[in-house]
Structures are given as structure tokens and as C-alpha cells.
N, C-alpha and C positions, 0 to 999 in steps of 0.2 A: 077811786078804783074799788070795785066790789069783788066778792068771792062767791060764786064765779063771776068773772069779768064778762060783761055783756055789751053788745052793740045792738040796741033794739031787741029783737027776739032771738038773735044769734048769740049764744054764750059759749065761752071756752070751758074747759074742764075745771073741776074744783082744784084749788091750789094744793100742790104737793111740796112739802118742805123737807130738807135733809140736813144732816150734819156730816162733816167730813170724818170718815173713819181712818183714812190713810192718804198721805200726800207723797208722791214719788217724783222727785225732780230728776231730769236727765243728768247723770253724773258728770258729763263733760260740758256742761253749760258754761259758755264764755260770756260773761256780762259785758265786756268791752266790745266784742265783735257781734254780740247777740246771736251767736251760733248755739245750737242745741237748746233753743228756747222752746222747750216742750216739757210737759209734766203730765202725770196721771193722778186723778183724784178718785178714790174709792168712797162711795157713799155708805152711810151707816145702815141702809136698808135698801131693798129693791124698789125701783120705781114701778108704778102701775102704768102699763102701756095702754094708750088710748089713741083716738084719731089724731090728737095733737102731741102726744108724748110717745115717740117711737125711737128705737135705736138707730144709729147711723153706722154704716159699714166701713171697714178698712178697704183700701183699694185691692183689687184682685191682681194676679200676675198679668192677666190680659190688659187690665186697665193701666198698669204701670208701664207697659211697653208703648203706650200711645204718645203721640206728640200733642201737647196741650197748647202750643203756641197759637195765639189769636182766638182760641176757643173761649167762649163765655161761660163762666161758672157763677153760681149763686153764693153770695155771702150774706150772713144775717147777724144781727146783734142789737143791743140796746144802747149803742153809742150816741154821741152828740149829733144833732142834725143841724146845728148852727154853731158858728165860731165867733166868739166875741173878741174885741180888740186886745183884751188882757191875755189871750192865748197865743198871740202871734209869736212872741219871743220865748216861748216855753216849750220844752221838748215833750213829745207824745208820752213817753214812759213816765216822766215826772208828773204829768197831768193825770195819768191813770192812777199813780200812787196817791196823788192829792185827792182824787175822787173817792178812792177807797178809804182814805183817812178821814174825810169830811163828807158824810153822806148828805149833808144839807146843801152842798154845792150843786146847783142845777146844771150838771154837765150831761148826764146820760138821759136818753129818751125813756119815757114811761111805757112806750109801745114798741114792741119788737119790729124792727125794720128789716127789709131784705132788698137785694139789688143784684143785677147781673153785671159782671165785670169781665173784660177781656184779659187774657193772660199776655204779659209783655215779656219780650226777650230779656234774659238776665243781664247781658252785656249792656244793653241800652239802659236798663233799670239802674245798674250799678253806676253808670256814668251820670245819669240824671240825679240820683239820690246821693252821690258821692260816698258810696259804701263799698266795702269789699264783700263780694258774694261768691259762693260756690254752689254745688248742686243741691245743698240742703235748703236753699232759699228759693222763693218764687215771688214774682211780682205780678200784680193785676190791677187794672183800673186806670184809665187816662182821661175819661170824659169829665168835663168841668161840672162840678156840683154833684158828681156821682162817685162816692168813695166811702171807705170805712173811715172811722174817726175815733176820737178819744172815747174810751169805754167799750169799744168793739174788740180790743185785744183778747186773744184766747178763743174767739169765735171761729166757726168753720167756714172754709171755702169749699163748696161742695157741688157735686153733680148728681143727676138723677138718671140711673140706668140699671139694666139687669146685670147683677154680678153674682147672684146666688142661683145657680141653674135649677135647683129643685124647688125654688120658690117662685111662683108665677108673678109677673109684673116687674116693675122697676123699684129699686131701693135707693135711698140717699147714701152717697159715698163721700167721705171726707178726703179731700185732696191735699189741703193745706190748712194752716192755722194763722189767723190774723196776728201779726206781730207789731207793726207800726207803719210809719209813712212820713209824709211831709207834715210840717208843723201847721200849715193852713190846709185843712182837709178839703178835698174836692178841687184842688188846683189843676187846671187843664195841663195835660202832659206829664203830670207827676203821679206815678203809680204808688199803690200801697205795697208794703213789704210783708211777706208771709213765710212761715216755716213749712216746708214740704213734709208730708207725713211719710212718704215712701222710704227715705233713708233710715227711719226709726221704727219700721214695722217689726223687725226682729226684737228690738228692745221692748216694744209694746207687748208683743206676744209673750216674751219671757217674764213680764211683770204683771200681767193680768191673771186673775183667778176667778172661779165661779163665785 
């Protein structure tokens, strides 16, 4: 990989690197239930916005009132694209921790991937994944071979639409955050688990600053 990263004559922007200035974990995070699985990271400096580096918006009140069921959203990340035999009996979160602890493990993709996934009914999802869910969770993705995987946790589930009335065109809006899913990624009929952004908007707004 080069800096800038190029595919023939098409190149991405120059690499921007940052340190973490502040990490804010949701105070009611429940590790056992995986509820409140959301946090804020403040960078040590401002990012330079480009064609490839742009901010993502929080959902508007109009957006929050919509029914997302069966709608397809886009999810993106650098997670694994293949699952080896050694992963089958290991939990998703344990593998994320393993990958973070040992960067030499070839788990994550070197290329950012994206995918359209349909939202799944929470009751059906809870029954399929054998988890307890409330309105702070969301599930998406049931097509075989098309799902988030190890290394995607923390990434956005997003849509593209106009949410800022004074700004022409559509913006990216974060609907939920990748949390986990089945141990064998991309299993037909088994959706991925997400943390909805909506229930935490007031907490987010109370904790962000210029």
C-alpha cells in the first residue's frame, strides 16, 4: 500500500493520522447484555475534509420518525472477508480483541468494503440470535455471504438523504453502529447486530464540543 493509495491513475487522498485526545464511554454500558455499546472519540486535531473524508450526520427528527423495516442501508468497514476454520467456535468480540492485540493476525481487510443490508424485525432477530433486545438495538443483513464480520465493529450503518435543509444535495446519515453478529459471518438468515444511534442522540449532543 502506498501513500497516496492508488489504483492505476485513480488515487485516494494523502493519509491523515490522528491521536486520541479524549475517549467517552456511555456510562450505562452493560457488557453482559451489550446494551449501551457506544462511545465518542475526540481526535487531537481537526480532519481535513476532502472528497473522501467527509463528516457524517446524526439522524434528524424527520428521519427518526420513519419505519426502517426492510429498508436497505449501507454498512462499511475493514472487517474480515473470509472466515477460517479456527474462527468457528470463537465469539465475535473475542476476535475483535484478539485482532487489536495482535496486528499480525490476518483478520481485517486492507481495503475498505461496503455493502447494502436490509433491516430485520427485532423480534425475529432476537429469536434467531438468542439475545435479549430492546429499542436500542437494530438488526440488518440476512443474505448468504453478505454481512459485517470481525473487524467491522464500531463502523456505521448509514443512509444517504437530505437532512440539512439549507445544504443542497444529500448527506450521509449514521443510523446505527456495528456491534456483532453470528460467529460464522454471512450465514444465510442470520442478521448482524447493531446499536441504534437514535436513543443516544441527547447523550451525544451533551458530550460533543467544537
